[in-house]
C-alpha positions in Angstrom: -18.8 1.1 -7.3 -15.3 1.9 -8.3 -12.0 0.0 -8.5 -8.6 1.3 -9.0 -5.1 0.4 -10.2 -2.3 2.2 -8.4 1.1 2.7 -9.9 3.8 5.2 -10.9 3.7 5.4 -13.8 0.3 3.8 -14.4 -0.6 5.0 -17.9 0.6 1.8 -19.5 -1.6 -0.4 -17.4 -4.2 -2.5 -19.2 -5.9 -3.7 -16.0 -8.8 -1.3 -16.5 -9.5 -2.6 -19.9 -9.4 -6.2 -18.7 -11.5 -5.7 -15.5 -14.0 -3.3 -17.0 -14.7 -5.9 -19.7 -15.2 -8.5 -17.0 -17.5 -6.3 -15.0 -19.6 -5.7 -18.1 -19.8 -9.3 -19.0 -20.9 -10.2 -15.5 -23.4 -7.4 -15.2 -21.5 -5.8 -12.3 -22.0 -2.1 -11.9 -18.3 -1.2 -11.3 -15.6 0.7 -13.1 -11.8 0.5 -12.7 -9.8 3.7 -13.0 -6.1 4.2 -13.1 -4.5 6.3 -10.4 -0.9 7.6 -10.8 0.5 7.7 -7.3 4.0 9.0 -6.6 5.8 6.9 -3.9 5.9 9.7 -1.4 2.1 10.1 -1.7 1.1 6.4 -1.3 0.2 6.6 2.4 -2.0 9.6 1.8 -3.7 7.9 -1.2 -4.5 4.9 0.9 -6.2 7.1 3.5 -8.4 8.5 0.8 -9.2 5.1 -0.7 -10.4 3.8 2.7 -13.1 6.5 2.7 -14.5 5.5 -0.7 -17.1 2.9 -1.5 -14.3 0.9 -3.2 -14.8 -2.5 -4.7 -11.0 -3.1 -4.6 -7.7 -2.0 -6.1 -4.8 -3.5 -8.1 -1.3 -2.4 -7.2 1.6 -2.3 -9.7 5.2 -1.0 -9.9 6.6 0.4 -7.7 4.2 0.0 -4.8 3.9 -3.7 -4.2 6.3 -3.8 -1.3 5.6 -0.5 0.3 1.8 -0.9 0.4 2.0 -4.1 2.5 2.8 -1.9 5.5 -0.3 0.2 4.9 -2.7 -2.8 5.1 -4.6 -3.9 8.2 -4.1 -7.5 7.3 -2.1 -9.6 4.8 -3.4 -13.0 3.6 -2.0 -16.0 1.9 1.0 -15.3 -0.4 0.9 -11.6 0.5 1.6 -12.5 4.1 4.4 -14.9 3.1 6.1 -12.4 0.7 5.4 -9.0 2.2 4.3 -8.0 -1.3 0.8 -6.9 -2.3 -0.8 -6.5 -5.7 -4.5 -6.6 -4.8 -6.4 -4.7 -2.1 -9.8 -5.4 -0.7 -11.9 -3.5 1.8 -13.7 -5.7 4.3 -15.8 -3.9 6.9 -13.5 -0.9 6.7 -10.3 -2.9 7.0 -7.8 -2.9 4.2 -6.7 -6.5 3.3 -3.7 -7.2 1.1 -3.5 -10.1 -1.2 -1.0 -11.3 -3.8 -2.7 -12.7 -6.9 0.6 -12.6 -8.9 1.7 -15.9 -7.5 -1.4 -17.9 -8.7 -1.5 -15.7 -11.9 2.0 -16.7 -12.9 1.4 -20.4 -12.4 -2.0 -20.3 -14.2 -0.4 -18.5 -17.1 2.5 -20.9 -17.6 1.0 -24.1 -16.3 3.2 -27.2 -16.2 6.1 -25.6 -18.0 7.5 -24.3 -14.6 7.2 -27.6 -12.7 10.6 -28.9 -11.6 12.5 -26.3 -13.7 15.9 -24.8 -12.9 14.9 -21.1 -13.0 16.8 -17.9 -12.9 14.9 -14.7 -12.0 16.2 -11.2 -12.6 15.0 -8.6 -10.1 14.3 -8.2 -6.4 10.9 -6.3 -6.2 7.4 -7.5 -5.4 6.9 -9.2 -8.8 10.2 -11.1 -8.4 9.2 -12.3 -5.0 5.8 -13.5 -6.3 7.4 -15.4 -9.2 10.0 -17.0 -6.9 7.2 -18.1 -4.5 5.2 -19.5 -7.4 8.1 -21.4 -8.8 9.3 -22.9 -5.5 5.7 -24.0 -4.8 5.8 -25.9 -8.1 9.1 -27.6 -7.2 11.4 -25.4 -9.2 15.0 -24.7 -8.2 15.2 -20.9 -8.2 18.1 -18.6 -8.3 17.2 -14.9 -7.7 19.7 -12.4 -9.2 19.6 -8.7 -8.6 21.8 -5.7 -9.4 24.7 -5.3 -9.0 24.7 -8.4 -11.2 26.7 -11.5 -10.0 28.5 -13.6 -12.6 25.4 -14.6 -14.6 27.1 -16.8 -17.2 27.1 -20.0 -15.2 23.5 -19.4 -13.9 22.2 -18.8 -17.5 24.1 -21.9 -18.8 22.1 -24.2 -16.5 18.7 -22.5 -16.7 15.6 -24.2 -18.0 13.7 -21.0 -17.4 14.8 -17.3 -17.3 12.2 -14.7 -16.2 13.0 -11.0 -16.2 11.0 -9.6 -13.3 12.6 -6.1 -13.5 10.9 -3.0 -14.9 13.6 -2.4 -17.5 11.4 -3.5 -20.3 8.9 -0.7 -19.7 11.4 1.8 -21.2 12.8 1.0 -24.7 16.1 2.8 -24.0 16.7 1.2 -20.7 15.5 -2.2 -22.1 18.2 -2.3 -24.8 21.0 -1.3 -22.3 19.7 -3.9 -19.8 19.7 -6.7 -22.3 23.2 -5.9 -23.5 24.5 -6.7 -20.0 23.0 -10.2 -20.0 24.8 -13.4 -21.3 21.8 -14.5 -23.3 23.9 -16.7 -25.6 24.8 -18.9 -22.6 21.2 -20.0 -22.3 20.5 -23.6 -23.4 18.7 -23.9 -26.7 15.7 -25.5 -24.9 15.4 -22.8 -22.2 12.2 -20.8 -21.9 12.7 -17.0 -21.6 10.1 -14.6 -20.4 9.3 -11.2 -19.1 6.5 -9.8 -17.0 6.2 -6.8 -19.4 3.1 -7.3 -21.5 2.5 -4.1 -23.6 5.6 -4.4 -25.8 8.1 -7.0 -27.0 11.3 -6.5 -25.1 14.9 -6.7 -26.3 15.4 -9.8 -24.1 12.8 -11.8 -26.0 14.3 -10.7 -29.3 17.8 -11.7 -28.1 16.6 -15.1 -26.9 15.1 -16.2 -30.2 14.7 -18.9 -31.4 14.1 -20.2 -27.9 10.6 -20.4 -26.6 9.7 -16.9 -25.3 6.7 -15.5 -23.4 5.6 -12.1 -22.1 3.4 -11.1 -19.2 0.0 -11.2 -20.9 -1.2 -14.5 -19.5 0.0 -13.7 -16.0 -1.8 -10.3 -16.2 -5.1 -11.8 -17.2 -4.9 -14.6 -14.6 -3.9 -12.4 -11.7 -6.8 -10.0 -12.6 -9.1 -13.0 -12.7 -8.1 -14.0 -9.1 -8.6 -10.3 -8.0 -12.1 -10.3 -9.6 -13.0 -13.5 -7.7 -11.8 -12.0 -4.4 -13.8 -8.8 -4.9 -17.0 -10.3 -6.2 -17.1 -14.0 -5.6 -18.0 -14.5 -9.2 -16.4 -16.8 -11.8 -14.0 -14.7 -14.0 -14.8 -14.7 -17.7 -11.3 -15.5 -18.9 -12.0 -15.5 -22.6 -13.6 -12.0 -22.3 -10.7 -10.7 -20.3 -8.1 -12.1 -22.7 -9.8 -10.6 -25.6 -10.1 -7.2 -23.9 -6.3 -7.2 -23.3 -5.5 -8.2 -26.9 -7.8 -5.5 -28.1 -6.3 -2.9 -25.8 -2.8 -3.8 -27.0 -3.8 -3.7 -30.6 -5.3 -0.2 -30.2 -2.0 1.0 -28.8 0.0 -0.4 -31.7 -2.4 1.1 -34.3 -2.4 4.5 -32.6 
């Protein structure tokens, strides 16, 4: 049985490492493979996936919004948001889920509850984080380009989360961070990004404040996907170790 992660680009994704380790630990005969899918080929790709004996698929940038329209059914947070990061085939029907919401909350825990949060971005990931924070009682301000006056928003933030894809590209990352009034953030604010494979310029600029990347969210959203596909209890320790090992291998290469 095969599983896939769909994105453009997708080479950076560590979902295969995480989920293949989980499959092995649980004795499940399945393998996740990355599939690079240009946006204009997404509909055709989904037609092909429907014909396969597919366990499921994860969905990453930039397809989380577009793929919702290609599903036969959306459930839970995916239905609320119109954003999908997890696909399941049920009796030939493609069902869209959003495990980013639960993954974000699981990864940060009580740190988000009641926070005054500022989110940067407007894509599927930003929608998921906004949904998660509001469900935890946070006051959320969503900011997207062209940027509004961010200084006042940053000055009152307990939590800042970059939900854009700027951190995927080192050159774009530096230019992006230079536009942000990071110095206006309170000293006690938490600052995070959903990027997990490299430390972004925003996290460096926010030091010595508490910072976090997307590793915990990635592992926990994958755990929820695994549970949806298999009904099994996810081996979180195995999955976390697999991600750490995959990231260490990239750094040493």
